[in-house]
C-alpha positions as CSV (number, residue, x, y, z in Angstrom):
1,X,5.3,26.6,-84.1
2,X,6.3,23.6,-82.0
3,X,7.4,25.8,-79.2
4,X,4.1,27.7,-79.2
5,X,2.1,24.4,-79.1
6,X,4.3,23.1,-76.3
7,X,3.7,26.3,-74.4
8,X,-0.1,26.2,-74.8
9,X,-0.2,22.5,-73.7
10,X,2.0,23.3,-70.7
11,X,-0.2,26.3,-69.8
12,X,-3.4,24.2,-70.2
13,X,-2.0,21.4,-68.0
14,X,-1.0,24.0,-65.3
15,X,-4.4,25.7,-65.4
16,X,-6.3,22.4,-65.3
17,X,-4.2,21.3,-62.3
18,X,-4.9,24.5,-60.5
19,X,-8.6,24.0,-61.0
20,X,-8.5,20.7,-59.2
21,X,-6.9,22.3,-56.1
22,X,-9.1,23.7,-53.4
23,X,-9.0,24.9,-49.8
24,X,-10.8,22.8,-47.2
25,X,-11.7,23.2,-43.6
26,X,-13.7,26.4,-43.6
27,X,-17.3,26.8,-42.9
28,X,-19.7,24.5,-41.0
29,X,-19.3,20.7,-41.0
30,X,-20.9,18.9,-43.9
31,X,-23.5,17.3,-41.7
32,X,-24.9,20.7,-40.6
33,X,-27.9,21.2,-42.9
34,X,-30.6,22.4,-40.6
35,X,-30.7,25.1,-37.9
36,X,-32.9,26.2,-35.1
37,X,-32.5,29.8,-34.0
38,X,-33.8,30.1,-30.4
39,X,-35.2,33.4,-29.2
40,X,-32.4,35.5,-27.9
41,X,-32.6,36.5,-24.2
42,X,-32.8,40.3,-23.9
43,X,-31.1,42.1,-21.0
44,X,-31.9,45.5,-22.4
45,X,-34.9,47.8,-21.9
46,X,-35.8,47.6,-25.6
47,X,-38.1,44.5,-26.1
48,X,-38.2,45.0,-30.0
49,X,-34.6,44.0,-30.3
50,X,-35.3,40.3,-29.7
51,X,-37.6,40.0,-32.6
52,X,-35.4,42.0,-35.0
53,X,-32.2,40.2,-34.2
54,X,-33.9,36.8,-34.3
55,X,-35.3,37.5,-37.7
56,X,-32.0,38.8,-38.9
57,X,-30.1,35.7,-37.6
58,X,-32.6,33.3,-39.0
59,X,-32.5,34.9,-42.4
60,X,-28.7,34.9,-42.4
61,X,-28.6,31.2,-41.5
62,X,-30.9,30.4,-44.3
63,X,-29.8,32.8,-47.1
64,X,-26.1,33.3,-46.4
65,X,-25.2,29.9,-45.0
66,X,-27.7,27.8,-46.9
67,X,-29.2,26.1,-43.8
68,X,-32.8,25.0,-43.6
69,X,-34.9,25.9,-40.6
70,X,-35.9,23.1,-38.2
71,X,-37.3,22.7,-34.8
72,X,-34.9,22.6,-31.9
73,X,-35.1,18.8,-31.4
74,X,-34.6,18.0,-35.1
75,X,-32.0,20.7,-36.0
76,X,-28.4,19.8,-36.8
77,X,-27.3,23.1,-35.2
78,X,-28.7,25.4,-32.6
79,X,-28.1,29.1,-32.4
80,X,-28.7,30.8,-29.1
81,X,-27.7,34.1,-27.7
82,X,-28.3,37.0,-25.3
83,X,-28.6,40.7,-26.1
84,X,-26.5,42.1,-23.3
85,X,-26.4,45.8,-24.2
86,X,-28.2,48.4,-26.2
87,X,-27.0,52.0,-26.1
88,X,-29.0,54.0,-28.6
89,X,-27.7,57.5,-28.1
90,X,-23.9,58.1,-27.9
91,X,-22.9,61.5,-29.2
92,X,-20.1,61.4,-31.7
93,X,-19.7,64.8,-33.2
94,X,-20.6,68.3,-32.0
95,X,-20.8,71.7,-33.7
96,X,-20.6,74.9,-31.8
97,X,-22.3,78.1,-32.7
98,X,-21.2,81.7,-32.1
99,X,-22.8,81.8,-28.6
100,X,-20.9,78.7,-27.5
101,X,-23.8,76.3,-27.6
102,X,-23.1,72.8,-28.8
103,X,-25.3,70.8,-31.2
104,X,-24.8,67.1,-31.7
105,X,-24.3,66.5,-35.4
106,X,-23.7,62.7,-35.4
107,X,-24.7,59.9,-33.1
108,X,-23.9,56.3,-32.6
109,X,-25.7,53.3,-31.1
110,X,-24.2,50.1,-29.9
111,X,-25.5,46.6,-29.6
112,X,-23.7,43.9,-27.7
113,X,-24.5,40.2,-27.7
114,X,-23.2,36.8,-26.7
115,X,-23.9,34.1,-29.2
116,X,-23.3,30.4,-29.6
117,X,-23.7,28.0,-32.5
118,X,-23.9,24.4,-31.3
119,X,-23.5,21.2,-33.2
120,X,-26.2,19.0,-31.8
121,X,-25.0,15.7,-33.3
122,X,-21.4,16.1,-32.0
123,X,-22.4,17.9,-28.8
124,X,-19.9,20.6,-29.3
125,X,-19.7,24.4,-29.8
126,X,-19.0,25.3,-33.4
127,X,-18.5,29.0,-32.8
128,X,-19.2,31.4,-30.0
129,X,-18.6,35.0,-29.1
130,X,-19.0,36.8,-25.9
131,X,-19.2,40.6,-25.8
132,X,-19.6,40.9,-29.6
133,X,-20.3,44.7,-30.0
134,X,-21.3,46.5,-33.2
135,X,-22.0,50.2,-33.8
136,X,-24.2,52.1,-36.2
137,X,-23.9,55.8,-36.8
138,X,-26.7,58.1,-37.7
139,X,-27.6,61.8,-37.9
140,X,-29.9,63.1,-35.1
141,X,-33.4,61.9,-35.5
142,X,-32.6,58.9,-37.6
143,X,-31.9,56.2,-34.9
144,X,-33.6,53.6,-37.1
145,X,-30.8,54.0,-39.7
146,X,-28.1,53.5,-37.1
147,X,-30.0,50.5,-35.7
148,X,-30.3,48.9,-39.2
149,X,-26.6,49.5,-39.9
150,X,-25.6,47.9,-36.5
151,X,-27.8,44.9,-37.1
152,X,-26.3,44.4,-40.5
153,X,-22.8,44.5,-39.0
154,X,-23.9,42.0,-36.3
155,X,-25.1,39.5,-38.9
156,X,-22.0,39.9,-41.0
157,X,-19.8,39.1,-37.9
158,X,-22.0,36.1,-37.0
159,X,-21.8,34.7,-40.6
160,X,-18.1,35.3,-40.7
161,X,-17.7,33.6,-37.4
162,X,-19.7,30.6,-38.5
163,X,-17.6,30.3,-41.6
164,X,-14.3,30.7,-39.9
165,X,-14.1,27.1,-38.6
166,X,-10.7,25.7,-39.7
C-alpha cells in the first residue's frame, strides 16, 4: 500500500511540474493588440480580389489571432500587401474520347501575393513573404470553389507566418 501511495504522489508531482512548463517565443509580441489591414495593391486584372482578400485577412487577424481592428495611425501592427498574380484557369487533368478530342476535367487557379506585418511601435517587420503562392482546384465551371479554396490556403499561410515568430 505504501508503494502505491508513493507512486501516486510521485506521479502527481511529475504531472503538476509538467503543467507549469510551457514553450515561449511563438506568435506576435505581447504589445501587439490592435491591427490595421491596409487595402492590398492589385497588379492583376481582377479588381474583386482586393476586397475579398482584405476581408479575409482582416477576419483572420481578428478571429484567429485575436487582434482588434484599429486605424492605421493608432494600430500596434500594420498589414499591407500586393496581389501580384491571379491565374484563374490552369488545366490540370484531361480526358480523351474515342475521336481523340480532349476535355479538361479538373482546373486550378493560382493567387500570388507579397505581404508584410509591421510592428509600428518597434518599427520592425514581424513577418513578410514575397511570392507567396497558393492554389485552388476546381471542376470546370466552378471557379468560385477554387477561388475560395485558394483564399483559405492563403489566410492559413498568413496566420501561420504571423505565429511563427521565434
